[in-house]
C-alpha positions in Angstrom: 0.0 0.0 0.0 1.1 3.6 -0.6 0.9 6.4 1.9 2.1 9.9 2.5 4.3 11.3 5.4 1.5 11.2 7.9 1.5 7.4 8.1 4.1 5.2 9.6 6.4 3.2 7.3 5.6 -0.5 7.5 6.6 -3.5 5.4 3.1 -3.4 3.9 2.8 0.5 3.8 5.3 2.5 1.8 5.8 6.1 2.4 8.3 8.6 0.8 11.9 9.0 2.0 11.9 12.0 4.3 13.9 15.2 3.9 15.5 17.1 1.0 19.0 15.6 1.2 18.2 12.3 -0.5 19.8 10.4 -3.4 18.5 10.8 -6.9 17.3 7.2 -6.8 15.3 8.0 -3.6 14.0 11.1 -5.2 12.7 9.1 -8.1 11.2 6.5 -5.7 9.3 9.4 -4.0 8.1 10.7 -7.3 6.8 7.4 -8.5 5.3 6.6 -5.1 3.5 10.0 -5.3 2.1 9.2 -8.7 0.8 5.9 -7.5 -0.8 7.6 -4.4 -2.4 10.2 -6.6 -4.3 7.5 -8.5 -5.7 6.1 -5.2 -6.5 9.6 -3.9 -8.2 10.5 -7.2 -10.4 7.4 -7.2 -11.4 7.8 -3.6 -11.9 11.6 -4.1 -14.2 11.1 -7.0 -16.1 8.3 -5.2 -16.5 10.3 -2.0 -17.5 13.4 -4.0 -20.3 11.4 -5.6 -21.3 9.3 -2.6 -21.2 11.8 0.3 -21.7 9.2 3.0 -18.0 8.5 2.5 -17.1 12.1 3.6 -17.8 11.4 7.3 -17.3 8.7 9.8 -20.0 6.0 9.3 -21.4 5.1 12.7 -22.5 1.5 11.8 -21.1 -2.0 12.4 -18.0 -2.7 10.3 -19.8 -5.4 8.3 -22.4 -2.8 7.3 -19.8 -0.2 6.4 -18.1 -2.8 4.2 -21.4 -3.3 2.4 -21.9 0.4 2.0 -18.4 0.9 0.5 -18.8 -2.1 -1.8 -22.2 -0.8 -3.1 -20.7 2.7 -3.6 -17.8 1.1 -5.6 -20.2 -1.0 -7.7 -22.5 2.0 -8.4 -19.4 4.1 -9.3 -18.1 1.5 -11.7 -21.5 1.0 -13.3 -21.9 4.7 -13.8 -18.4 5.1 -15.2 -19.2 2.4 -17.8 -22.3 4.1 -19.1 -22.3 6.1 -22.3 -23.3 9.1 -20.2 -20.2 8.8 -17.9 -19.1 12.4 -18.8 -22.1 13.6 -16.9 -21.1 11.5 -13.9 -17.4 12.2 -14.0 -16.6 15.3 -16.2 -12.9 15.8 -17.0 -12.5 18.7 -14.7 -13.5 16.5 -11.7 -10.7 14.1 -12.3 -6.9 14.6 -11.7 -5.0 14.5 -14.9 -1.7 15.5 -16.5 -1.1 17.8 -19.4 1.1 16.9 -22.4 4.3 17.8 -20.4 3.2 15.5 -17.5 2.4 18.4 -15.2 -0.2 17.6 -12.6 -3.6 19.2 -13.0 -5.8 18.7 -9.9 -9.4 17.7 -10.3 -12.2 19.8 -8.8 -12.9 17.1 -6.2 -9.8 18.5 -4.5 -11.7 21.7 -3.6 -11.2 23.1 -0.1 -14.4 21.7 1.3 -13.8 18.1 0.1 -10.2 18.1 1.2 -10.8 19.5 4.7 -13.5 16.9 5.3 -11.3 14.1 4.2 -8.3 15.4 6.1 -10.4 15.5 9.3 -11.1 11.8 8.8 -7.4 11.0 8.7 -5.8 11.6 12.1 -2.0 11.5 12.3 -0.8 8.9 14.8 2.2 11.0 15.9 4.8 8.2 15.6 5.4 7.7 11.9 8.9 6.4 11.6 9.5 2.9 10.4 11.2 -0.2 11.8 14.6 -1.3 10.4 12.7 -4.1 8.6 10.3 -1.7 6.9 13.2 0.6 5.9 14.9 -2.4 4.3 11.8 -3.3 2.4 11.6 0.3 1.1 15.2 0.1 0.0 14.5 -3.2 -1.8 11.5 -1.7 -3.6 13.5 1.5 -4.5 16.3 -0.7 -6.0 13.8 -2.9 -7.9 13.7 -2.6 -11.7 10.2 -1.2 -11.6 11.3 2.1 -10.1 14.8 3.0 -11.3 16.0 0.5 -13.9 14.1 -1.4 -16.5 10.8 -0.1 -15.4 12.0 3.5 -15.5 9.8 5.8 -17.6 11.5 8.2 -20.0 10.1 11.4 -18.4 10.5 10.5 -14.7 13.7 12.4 -14.3 12.1 15.6 -15.8 10.3 16.5 -12.6 12.9 15.5 -10.1 14.7 18.4 -8.5 18.3 17.6 -7.4 19.7 19.6 -4.5 
């Protein structure tokens, strides 16, 4: 799973390398992790923007919450597959990139939506990782998918080296 700096680094939960004095390889890892995280944020942002029940804590048993979320996802997918999907998810609602791969935020990221979602996500305070989790991040960073064979031609373009 991917996360931002607010979450603890775990073997199963990857977060960016902290700080500005990091290697070019770590900077590329952070960039690619950020792109992956944006996909998830975009999907949940659109989903919660359309199904407002997801914008607040749901005070029901976990099994019922699971069903509500599943139904929202099914309805979302159904509506996205319809010929009229542009009415359900117009382009300006969705995050996208321009021809130079610059990030263009979707309108779901407006202040009201973001502040509600941020209030749902409380920071735990302790967000550093174990040695085992840090080793896992190093292995992923070194993997071919991030910096070698899986490298995309334009990934270095947005990386600032200090």
